[in-house]
C-alpha positions in Angstrom: 9.0 -37.6 -43.4 12.5 -36.8 -42.2 12.6 -33.8 -44.4 9.4 -32.5 -42.9 10.9 -32.8 -39.4 14.0 -31.0 -40.4 11.9 -28.1 -41.9 10.0 -27.8 -38.7 13.1 -27.7 -36.6 14.6 -25.1 -38.9 11.4 -23.0 -38.7 11.3 -23.4 -34.9 14.9 -22.1 -34.6 13.9 -19.0 -36.7 11.1 -18.2 -34.3 12.0 -16.1 -31.2 11.3 -17.4 -27.7 8.1 -15.4 -27.4 6.7 -17.0 -30.6 7.4 -20.5 -29.3 5.8 -19.8 -25.9 2.4 -21.5 -25.6 -0.6 -19.2 -25.4 -1.7 -20.5 -21.9 1.6 -19.2 -20.5 0.9 -15.7 -21.8 -2.6 -15.8 -20.4 -1.4 -17.0 -17.0 1.3 -14.3 -16.9 -1.2 -11.6 -17.8 -3.5 -12.8 -15.0 -0.7 -12.7 -12.5 0.3 -9.2 -13.5 -3.2 -7.9 -13.4 -3.7 -9.4 -9.9 -0.5 -7.8 -8.6 -1.5 -4.4 -10.0 -5.0 -4.7 -8.5 -3.4 -5.5 -5.1 -1.1 -2.5 -5.4 2.1 -4.6 -5.4 3.2 -3.0 -8.7 3.4 0.5 -7.4 1.0 3.5 -7.5 -1.8 2.0 -9.6 -3.2 0.1 -6.6 -3.7 3.3 -4.6 -7.3 3.9 -5.2 -8.3 0.3 -4.6 -6.4 0.2 -1.3 -7.4 3.7 0.0 -8.1 4.0 3.7 -11.4 5.7 4.2 -12.1 7.5 7.5 -15.8 7.7 7.0 -16.7 4.4 8.6 -17.6 5.1 12.3 -17.0 1.5 13.2 -13.5 1.4 11.7 -12.6 4.8 13.2 -13.9 3.7 16.7 -11.8 0.5 16.5 -8.8 2.7 15.4 -9.3 5.1 18.3 -9.1 2.2 20.8 -5.9 0.8 19.2 -4.4 4.3 18.9 -5.1 5.0 22.5 -3.5 1.7 23.6 -0.6 1.7 21.2 0.2 5.1 19.7 -0.8 7.9 22.1 2.2 7.5 24.4 4.5 8.7 21.6 2.2 10.7 19.3 -0.1 12.3 21.9 -3.7 11.6 22.8 -4.9 14.0 20.1 -2.1 13.2 17.6 -0.3 16.4 18.6 3.1 14.7 18.7 5.3 14.0 21.7 8.3 11.8 21.1 6.9 11.0 17.7 5.7 13.5 15.1 2.2 15.0 15.1 -0.3 13.0 13.1 -3.3 15.3 13.5 -2.7 17.2 10.3 -0.6 19.9 11.8 2.6 18.2 10.4 3.5 16.2 7.3 1.9 12.8 8.0 -0.8 13.5 5.4 1.9 14.0 2.7 2.4 10.2 2.7 0.3 7.7 0.6 -1.6 5.0 2.4 0.9 2.2 1.5 3.7 4.3 3.0 1.7 4.9 6.2 0.9 1.2 6.4 4.5 0.3 6.0 5.7 2.7 8.7 3.1 1.3 11.2 3.8 -2.3 10.2 7.6 -2.2 9.9 8.6 0.9 11.9 11.4 3.2 10.9 14.9 1.9 11.4 17.2 3.9 13.6 14.3 5.9 15.0 11.9 5.8 17.9 9.2 4.3 15.7 8.9 0.6 16.4 7.3 -2.0 14.2 3.7 -2.9 15.1 3.1 -5.6 12.4 3.8 -8.4 14.9 0.9 -7.5 17.1 -1.5 -5.6 14.8 -3.2 -7.2 11.9 -3.5 -5.4 8.5 -7.1 -4.5 9.3 -6.2 -3.1 12.7 -3.4 -1.0 11.1 -6.0 0.3 8.6 -8.4 1.1 11.5 -5.7 3.1 13.2 -4.9 5.0 10.0 -8.6 5.7 9.6 -8.7 7.2 13.0 -5.7 9.3 12.3 -7.2 10.5 9.0 -10.3 11.5 10.8 -8.3 14.4 12.2 -7.3 15.7 8.8 -9.3 18.3 6.9 -11.2 17.1 3.8 -8.6 19.0 1.7 -5.7 17.2 3.4 -7.4 13.9 2.8 -8.0 14.7 -0.9 -4.4 15.8 -1.4 -3.1 12.7 0.5 -5.2 10.4 -1.6 -4.1 11.9 -4.9 -0.5 12.5 -3.9 -0.8 16.2 -4.9 0.1 18.6 -2.1 2.2 21.7 -1.8 5.3 19.9 -0.7 4.8 17.0 -3.2 
């Protein structure tokens, strides 16, 4: 009996850590990784799932209201740019992916005139504003923005 235990211990020492890890730990880890990738936390693979679509009239209307109250003072009533850059497609805003645009609206840009709005706008309201902004862009600009392929990219 004691010899059997010694053999098992010796074999266990020869196995690497990944061989000794129980299967349920691997399954749990894989599930967490897949969930993070699906949410777009892991980088670019979550882009398509989190794409902001300007084709919803309700979302665009909500975004227009929020934009008028929150953004127009700096970016202009038609997104033409005043203190802040133009957002109407005449400048580079469509060169940025949705997650970058969300981050700028939510967190602002340090050492610039762009304040953070995440304290008073929900994630859904930020998406509504971005839907409204995207409604100004041409279909080609929206396609290039969605794929990340544009002349300056």
